[in-house]
PLY file of the C-alpha trace (Angstrom):
ply
format ascii 1.0
element vertex 342
property float x
property float y
property float z
element edge 341
property int vertex1
property int vertex2
end_header
52.09 -51.16 37.63
52.71 -50.78 33.94
49.25 -52.12 33.00
47.40 -49.02 34.27
47.99 -46.78 31.23
46.55 -49.54 29.03
43.60 -50.34 31.29
42.26 -46.77 31.42
41.41 -46.39 27.72
39.94 -49.89 27.69
37.78 -49.03 30.70
36.66 -45.74 29.10
35.79 -47.58 25.91
33.73 -50.18 27.76
31.82 -47.51 29.70
31.12 -45.48 26.55
29.96 -48.58 24.69
27.60 -49.46 27.55
26.17 -45.93 27.60
25.65 -46.06 23.85
23.74 -49.32 24.17
21.55 -47.86 26.92
20.89 -44.80 24.72
19.90 -47.02 21.78
17.64 -49.04 24.02
15.91 -45.92 25.30
15.38 -44.60 21.78
13.89 -47.89 20.70
11.59 -47.92 23.72
10.49 -44.36 22.93
9.91 -45.26 19.30
7.77 -48.24 20.26
5.64 -46.32 22.76
5.15 -43.14 20.77
4.96 -44.60 17.28
8.43 -43.37 16.36
9.65 -41.25 19.26
9.66 -37.47 19.25
9.92 -37.34 15.47
6.58 -39.17 15.13
3.53 -36.96 15.67
0.26 -38.51 14.53
-1.09 -36.61 11.52
-4.89 -36.37 11.42
-6.37 -34.81 8.27
-10.00 -33.63 8.24
-11.59 -32.90 4.85
-14.91 -31.04 5.23
-17.58 -30.78 2.56
-16.76 -27.12 2.18
-14.07 -24.94 3.72
-14.80 -21.37 4.80
-18.38 -21.76 6.12
-18.99 -21.14 9.85
-20.07 -24.71 10.57
-16.91 -26.45 9.38
-14.71 -23.64 10.67
-16.20 -24.31 14.12
-15.41 -28.02 13.70
-11.86 -27.00 12.82
-11.60 -24.91 16.01
-12.61 -27.93 18.06
-10.20 -30.19 16.19
-7.34 -27.78 16.79
-8.12 -27.66 20.52
-8.09 -31.47 20.71
-4.82 -31.59 18.77
-3.21 -29.30 21.37
-4.56 -31.40 24.23
-3.62 -34.75 22.68
-0.36 -33.89 20.89
-1.64 -34.43 17.36
-0.91 -32.64 14.11
-4.32 -31.48 12.81
-4.62 -30.82 9.07
-7.80 -29.06 7.87
-8.28 -28.85 4.12
-11.46 -28.82 2.07
-12.86 -27.63 -1.27
-14.03 -24.03 -1.72
-17.16 -25.25 -3.51
-19.33 -28.21 -2.52
-17.98 -30.22 -5.44
-17.35 -33.97 -5.00
-14.60 -33.87 -7.65
-12.71 -31.08 -5.91
-13.03 -32.88 -2.59
-11.69 -36.08 -4.16
-8.57 -34.30 -5.41
-7.85 -32.99 -1.91
-8.25 -36.46 -0.42
-5.89 -37.91 -3.04
-3.25 -35.29 -2.18
-3.50 -36.15 1.52
-3.07 -39.84 0.70
0.14 -38.91 -1.15
1.29 -36.99 1.93
0.88 -40.23 3.91
-1.21 -38.82 6.74
-1.86 -41.27 9.57
-5.63 -40.83 9.87
-7.90 -39.51 7.13
-11.31 -38.13 8.17
-13.80 -37.06 5.49
-17.26 -35.48 5.49
-18.09 -36.66 1.96
-20.16 -34.59 -0.45
-20.87 -37.78 -2.39
-20.35 -40.93 -0.28
-20.54 -43.30 -3.24
-17.86 -41.59 -5.32
-15.68 -41.17 -2.21
-15.82 -44.88 -1.30
-13.11 -46.10 -3.73
-10.79 -43.24 -2.69
-11.15 -44.26 0.96
-10.41 -47.87 -0.02
-7.20 -46.68 -1.71
-6.21 -44.80 1.45
-6.79 -47.86 3.61
-4.78 -50.06 1.23
-1.82 -47.72 1.81
-1.97 -48.16 5.58
-3.93 -44.97 6.38
-6.67 -45.27 9.02
-9.97 -44.10 7.55
-12.91 -42.35 9.24
-15.94 -40.22 8.42
-17.35 -37.37 10.51
-20.49 -35.20 10.22
-21.53 -37.14 7.09
-21.12 -40.87 6.68
-20.09 -43.09 3.79
-21.71 -46.24 5.15
-20.87 -48.46 2.17
-17.16 -47.55 2.32
-14.26 -49.12 4.22
-14.33 -46.41 6.88
-13.45 -47.80 10.31
-15.36 -45.27 12.41
-18.10 -42.65 11.94
-18.36 -39.65 14.26
-22.08 -38.81 14.22
-23.38 -35.49 15.50
-26.88 -36.76 16.33
-29.24 -39.47 15.16
-31.28 -38.98 12.01
-34.45 -39.46 14.08
-33.40 -36.81 16.59
-32.64 -34.24 13.89
-35.57 -34.98 11.58
-38.10 -35.00 14.39
-36.53 -31.91 15.99
-36.84 -29.92 12.76
-40.43 -31.02 12.17
-41.62 -30.29 15.72
-39.91 -26.89 15.85
-41.53 -25.86 12.57
-45.06 -27.19 12.99
-45.41 -26.01 16.59
-45.17 -22.49 15.10
-46.67 -22.89 11.63
-49.52 -25.15 12.74
-50.06 -28.91 12.73
-51.78 -28.69 9.32
-49.23 -26.43 7.64
-48.01 -27.12 4.10
-44.23 -26.69 4.02
-41.22 -27.11 1.78
-37.59 -28.07 2.30
-34.56 -26.29 0.87
-31.79 -28.85 1.14
-28.17 -28.57 0.02
-26.18 -31.34 -1.63
-28.49 -33.76 -3.40
-26.20 -36.71 -2.61
-25.39 -35.78 1.03
-26.17 -38.91 3.06
-26.83 -37.08 6.32
-29.26 -34.53 4.84
-31.13 -37.22 2.93
-31.49 -39.34 6.07
-32.96 -36.36 7.95
-35.40 -35.64 5.11
-36.53 -39.28 5.13
-37.33 -38.93 8.84
-39.16 -35.64 8.25
-41.35 -37.34 5.64
-42.28 -40.31 7.82
-42.59 -38.31 11.04
-44.78 -35.65 9.43
-47.06 -38.34 8.02
-47.41 -40.10 11.38
-47.50 -37.23 13.90
-48.87 -34.40 11.72
-51.12 -36.17 9.17
-52.81 -32.90 8.14
-49.47 -31.26 7.30
-47.78 -31.82 3.96
-44.33 -31.44 2.41
-45.14 -29.79 -0.92
-41.63 -29.70 -2.43
-37.94 -30.40 -1.81
-35.27 -28.43 -3.68
-31.45 -28.45 -3.57
-29.36 -25.29 -3.37
-25.93 -26.86 -2.89
-23.95 -25.14 -0.13
-24.95 -21.74 -1.55
-26.86 -19.31 0.68
-27.76 -16.90 -2.14
-29.17 -19.80 -4.16
-31.16 -20.93 -1.10
-32.67 -17.43 -0.78
-33.72 -17.44 -4.45
-35.13 -20.96 -4.27
-37.12 -20.17 -1.12
-38.67 -17.14 -2.83
-39.50 -19.28 -5.86
-41.17 -21.85 -3.61
-43.33 -19.20 -1.92
-44.38 -17.87 -5.34
-45.08 -21.31 -6.77
-46.92 -22.51 -3.65
-48.68 -19.52 -2.06
-50.28 -21.87 0.47
-46.88 -22.58 2.08
-46.71 -21.73 5.79
-43.30 -23.19 6.52
-39.79 -23.61 5.14
-36.98 -25.82 6.40
-33.33 -25.00 5.65
-31.65 -28.39 5.78
-28.05 -27.19 6.21
-26.05 -24.27 7.55
-26.23 -22.29 4.31
-29.90 -22.85 3.52
-31.09 -22.26 7.12
-30.26 -18.53 7.05
-31.21 -18.52 3.36
-34.86 -19.46 3.91
-35.15 -17.01 6.82
-33.70 -14.20 4.71
-36.15 -15.00 1.90
-39.12 -14.74 4.27
-37.81 -11.46 5.65
-37.22 -9.95 2.21
-40.63 -11.14 1.01
-42.30 -9.40 3.95
-43.83 -12.65 5.22
-42.58 -12.80 8.82
-45.41 -14.29 10.89
-47.05 -15.77 7.77
-44.33 -18.17 6.68
-42.29 -19.77 9.48
-38.81 -21.17 9.10
-36.44 -23.47 10.99
-33.14 -24.96 9.95
-29.79 -26.52 10.64
-28.03 -23.21 11.25
-24.99 -22.12 13.23
-26.01 -19.87 16.15
-24.40 -16.56 15.19
-25.42 -16.89 11.53
-29.01 -17.42 12.68
-29.06 -14.80 15.46
-30.43 -11.85 13.41
-33.21 -14.05 12.01
-34.07 -15.53 15.40
-34.18 -11.99 16.81
-36.53 -10.61 14.15
-38.76 -13.71 14.01
-38.01 -14.77 10.44
-36.62 -17.98 11.97
-38.24 -19.77 14.88
-35.37 -22.08 15.82
-32.09 -23.59 14.74
-31.69 -27.31 15.35
-28.03 -28.03 15.89
-25.41 -29.38 18.33
-22.16 -28.07 19.77
-20.15 -28.02 16.54
-16.82 -27.25 18.22
-17.28 -30.32 20.40
-18.02 -32.35 17.26
-14.62 -31.27 15.94
-12.98 -32.16 19.26
-14.63 -35.58 19.27
-13.47 -36.16 15.70
-9.81 -35.57 16.58
-10.09 -37.58 19.80
-11.66 -40.50 17.92
-8.91 -40.37 15.30
-6.29 -40.78 18.03
-8.15 -43.72 19.57
-8.32 -45.36 16.14
-4.62 -44.82 15.42
-3.62 -46.12 18.86
-5.89 -49.18 18.43
-7.73 -48.27 21.63
-10.90 -50.24 22.33
-13.80 -47.81 22.70
-16.17 -48.31 25.61
-19.98 -48.23 25.61
-19.61 -44.75 27.14
-16.43 -42.70 26.85
-14.97 -39.77 28.77
-13.59 -37.45 26.07
-13.23 -34.12 27.90
-14.96 -32.08 30.61
-17.99 -31.41 28.37
-18.18 -34.81 26.70
-18.28 -37.14 29.68
-20.34 -40.07 28.34
-20.02 -40.30 24.55
-21.73 -43.46 23.34
-20.10 -45.99 21.03
-22.14 -48.37 18.88
-19.85 -51.22 17.77
-22.38 -52.72 15.35
-22.41 -49.44 13.40
-18.78 -48.51 14.15
-20.15 -45.15 15.29
-19.57 -42.69 18.11
-22.44 -40.32 18.87
-21.97 -36.74 20.06
-25.44 -36.66 21.62
-28.98 -35.34 21.13
-29.57 -32.23 19.02
-30.31 -28.84 20.58
-33.13 -26.44 19.77
-31.46 -23.05 19.64
-33.86 -20.12 20.04
-33.34 -16.38 20.43
-33.30 -16.94 24.22
-30.13 -19.08 24.20
-28.42 -18.14 20.93
-25.86 -15.93 22.69
-24.48 -18.92 24.57
-22.64 -19.86 21.37
-19.88 -17.73 19.85
-19.76 -19.26 16.36
0 1
1 2
2 3
3 4
4 5
5 6
6 7
7 8
8 9
9 10
10 11
11 12
12 13
13 14
14 15
15 16
16 17
17 18
18 19
19 20
20 21
21 22
22 23
23 24
24 25
25 26
26 27
27 28
28 29
29 30
30 31
31 32
32 33
33 34
34 35
35 36
36 37
37 38
38 39
39 40
40 41
41 42
42 43
43 44
44 45
45 46
46 47
47 48
48 49
49 50
50 51
51 52
52 53
53 54
54 55
55 56
56 57
57 58
58 59
59 60
60 61
61 62
62 63
63 64
64 65
65 66
66 67
67 68
68 69
69 70
70 71
71 72
72 73
73 74
74 75
75 76
76 77
77 78
78 79
79 80
80 81
81 82
82 83
83 84
84 85
85 86
86 87
87 88
88 89
89 90
90 91
91 92
92 93
93 94
94 95
95 96
96 97
97 98
98 99
99 100
100 101
101 102
102 103
103 104
104 105
105 106
106 107
107 108
108 109
109 110
110 111
111 112
112 113
113 114
114 115
115 116
116 117
117 118
118 119
119 120
120 121
121 122
122 123
123 124
124 125
125 126
126 127
127 128
128 129
129 130
130 131
131 132
132 133
133 134
134 135
135 136
136 137
137 138
138 139
139 140
140 141
141 142
142 143
143 144
144 145
145 146
146 147
147 148
148 149
149 150
150 151
151 152
152 153
153 154
154 155
155 156
156 157
157 158
158 159
159 160
160 161
161 162
162 163
163 164
164 165
165 166
166 167
167 168
168 169
169 170
170 171
171 172
172 173
173 174
174 175
175 176
176 177
177 178
178 179
179 180
180 181
181 182
182 183
183 184
184 185
185 186
186 187
187 188
188 189
189 190
190 191
191 192
192 193
193 194
194 195
195 196
196 197
197 198
198 199
199 200
200 201
201 202
202 203
203 204
204 205
205 206
206 207
207 208
208 209
209 210
210 211
211 212
212 213
213 214
214 215
215 216
216 217
217 218
218 219
219 220
220 221
221 222
222 223
223 224
224 225
225 226
226 227
227 228
228 229
229 230
230 231
231 232
232 233
233 234
234 235
235 236
236 237
237 238
238 239
239 240
240 241
241 242
242 243
243 244
244 245
245 246
246 247
247 248
248 249
249 250
250 251
251 252
252 253
253 254
254 255
255 256
256 257
257 258
258 259
259 260
260 261
261 262
262 263
263 264
264 265
265 266
266 267
267 268
268 269
269 270
270 271
271 272
272 273
273 274
274 275
275 276
276 277
277 278
278 279
279 280
280 281
281 282
282 283
283 284
284 285
285 286
286 287
287 288
288 289
289 290
290 291
291 292
292 293
293 294
294 295
295 296
296 297
297 298
298 299
299 300
300 301
301 302
302 303
303 304
304 305
305 306
306 307
307 308
308 309
309 310
310 311
311 312
312 313
313 314
314 315
315 316
316 317
317 318
318 319
319 320
320 321
321 322
322 323
323 324
324 325
325 326
326 327
327 328
328 329
329 330
330 331
331 332
332 333
333 334
334 335
335 336
336 337
337 338
338 339
339 340
340 341
């Protein structure tokens, strides 16, 4: 019976060693399944064209909601002016931080392309959202609506009010913004085919500056007194052109539409200086962006139609374009503007 005192510590040691091995195995399994266990939370960085404007802040709200639902870390950081150089510096800093997925709405797609290539070379998954960089290495583009849907929606909303023969002008924003330029191209061709008596008399660029859009719209009305319509091509110029018409005392004589966020457009929709805002659910665009980033990081194969959340039940994926599509644009009028709180 003398062996018992020796056997006990050996038995304890064997049991402890076995438990340790099981613990290691479980940690390794957790690391494999979750990309590194509890310490590994997928970091998704979204760089908008401009931080602080209602549109991109609404995208941020949607992205944050998705991050809570999906267990992501959502980083939102953009320039305070619509400056491609400033945006590039922010993207470079996020590459240095080694985020897992980098999502950019580029002010200048061409100058952003080599920066995205650098990110991809360092193992970062690369996407675009809201605005594409089609000639870049981006792996996925989250598109809010088709160029045809937006361009035709703007044109119809304007010329139904201003008249099918109305001369009109466009106040755009960034001169190199791929999305805005694609919409303008549709407006040109669609106006020529469906409204051959109408004419686009001028296109000007106000950057992402509402005050500049107001001044440019007034200049256009002075330079072209025949103008009966103005289009604000982005969420700063849409209220800008409406404000210019209001201040010039031309409500009912010059009609405006634009890509405006609902609450920014509400006073102008109410007083008639704007006829409609063509837009989409911007918060859901932000949600879809974060959701898509997680699918990309997890190497999930997207389906032809995807269930994203309770509101986005059939989001289309176009593999040939590496694009997911939020859906068709909405025409927001004074009758439905209060359905949106941003």
